[in-house]
C-alpha positions in Angstrom: -35.8 54.7 -11.5 -34.0 51.7 -12.8 -31.4 52.1 -15.5 -31.9 49.8 -18.5 -28.9 49.4 -20.8 -30.1 48.5 -24.4 -26.6 48.0 -25.9 -24.2 46.0 -23.8 -21.4 46.4 -26.3 -21.6 50.2 -25.9 -21.8 49.8 -22.2 -18.7 47.7 -21.8 -16.7 49.6 -24.4 -17.6 52.9 -22.6 -16.6 51.5 -19.3 -13.3 50.3 -20.6 -12.6 53.7 -22.3 -13.6 55.6 -19.2 -11.4 53.4 -16.9 -8.3 53.7 -19.1 -8.8 57.4 -19.6 -9.2 58.0 -15.8 -6.2 55.8 -15.1 -4.1 58.0 -17.5 -5.3 61.2 -15.8 -4.6 59.8 -12.3 -1.2 58.5 -13.3 -0.3 61.7 -15.0 -1.0 63.7 -11.8 2.4 62.6 -10.5 4.2 64.7 -13.2 4.4 68.3 -13.9 1.6 69.6 -16.2 3.2 72.6 -17.7 1.3 74.9 -20.1 0.1 74.7 -23.6 3.3 76.5 -24.8 5.6 74.5 -22.6 4.0 71.1 -22.1 5.2 69.0 -19.2 5.3 65.2 -19.0 1.7 65.1 -17.6 0.2 67.3 -20.3 -0.2 64.7 -23.1 -1.5 61.8 -21.0 -3.9 64.1 -19.1 -5.4 65.6 -22.3 -5.7 62.2 -24.1 -7.0 60.5 -20.9 -9.6 63.2 -20.4 -10.7 62.8 -24.1 -10.8 59.0 -23.8 -12.9 59.2 -20.5 -15.3 61.7 -22.2 -15.7 59.3 -25.2 -16.3 56.5 -22.7 -19.1 58.5 -20.9 -20.7 59.3 -24.3 -20.7 55.6 -25.1 -22.3 54.7 -21.7 -25.0 57.3 -22.3 -25.5 55.9 -25.8 -25.9 52.4 -24.3 -28.9 53.8 -22.3 -30.6 55.4 -25.3 -30.0 53.1 -28.3 -30.7 49.5 -28.9 -27.7 47.4 -30.0 -26.1 44.0 -30.1 -25.2 42.1 -27.0 -21.7 41.0 -26.2 -21.0 37.6 -27.7 -18.9 34.8 -26.4 -15.4 35.7 -25.4 -12.9 34.5 -28.0 -10.7 32.5 -25.7 -8.6 31.0 -28.4 -7.8 34.4 -30.0 -7.1 35.9 -26.7 -4.7 33.1 -25.7 -2.9 33.2 -29.1 -2.3 36.9 -29.0 -1.1 36.8 -25.4 1.2 33.8 -26.3 2.5 35.7 -29.3 3.4 38.8 -27.3 5.1 36.7 -24.6 7.0 34.7 -27.3 8.1 38.0 -28.9 9.3 39.4 -25.7 11.2 36.2 -24.9 12.9 36.0 -28.3 13.5 39.6 -29.5 16.8 40.1 -27.7 18.3 36.7 -28.1 17.0 35.7 -31.5 16.6 39.1 -33.1 13.8 40.9 -34.8 14.0 38.8 -38.0 12.9 35.8 -36.1 10.8 37.2 -33.2 8.5 39.5 -35.4 7.4 36.9 -37.9 6.6 34.5 -35.1 4.6 37.3 -33.4 2.5 37.8 -36.5 2.0 34.1 -37.3 1.1 33.0 -33.8 -1.3 36.0 -33.5 -2.9 35.1 -36.8 -3.5 31.6 -35.6 -6.0 33.0 -33.1 -8.3 34.1 -35.9 -11.1 32.0 -37.2 -10.3 33.4 -40.6 -6.7 32.3 -40.6 -5.1 31.6 -44.0 -1.4 30.6 -44.1 -0.4 32.5 -47.3 -1.7 36.0 -46.3 -0.3 35.5 -42.8 3.2 34.6 -44.1 3.1 37.5 -46.6 2.1 39.9 -43.7 4.8 38.5 -41.5 7.5 39.1 -44.2 6.2 42.6 -45.0 6.0 43.7 -41.4 9.5 42.3 -40.7 11.1 44.1 -43.6 9.2 47.3 -42.9 10.0 47.2 -39.1 13.7 46.5 -39.7 14.0 49.3 -42.2 12.0 51.9 -40.3 12.8 51.1 -36.7 16.3 49.7 -36.7 17.9 51.4 -39.8 15.8 54.6 -39.9 15.2 55.5 -36.3 18.1 53.6 -34.7 16.0 51.7 -32.2 18.6 49.6 -30.3 17.4 46.1 -31.5 19.3 43.7 -33.6 18.0 42.0 -36.8 20.0 38.9 -35.8 20.2 38.3 -32.1 23.1 37.2 -29.9 22.0 33.6 -30.0 22.9 33.5 -33.7 26.1 35.6 -33.5 24.5 39.0 -34.2 
């Protein structure tokens, strides 16, 4: 009997979910599990990894049973821009600070979209920067600086 997948999107999504879920379960085995009352460090990743793997298996079975769209072309430009934005953020956040690194992250990521419009992207960058600064730096005390050491912060 030959398996025929009718929905390649469901197949690939399911395979990715199952692989990430199984990786979390396998990596979590190195830590103590604990109990439901006293959860150890492996409890959360094991439970979530198991749920993710089960969702992945359901999606794989669904790919066998239902007809769906095929996977389109890979959006190389979007993938490259998001990767470049993350690398740029990681290179700038300590030296330049959050007020420079985060807007650049948002704007460079937005350039990867075919629906890019400058005004909404700039407004999103400003909003996310203000929100992140207030919540993470001021509210939660995350050890980042708004103005980095390059600018005397």
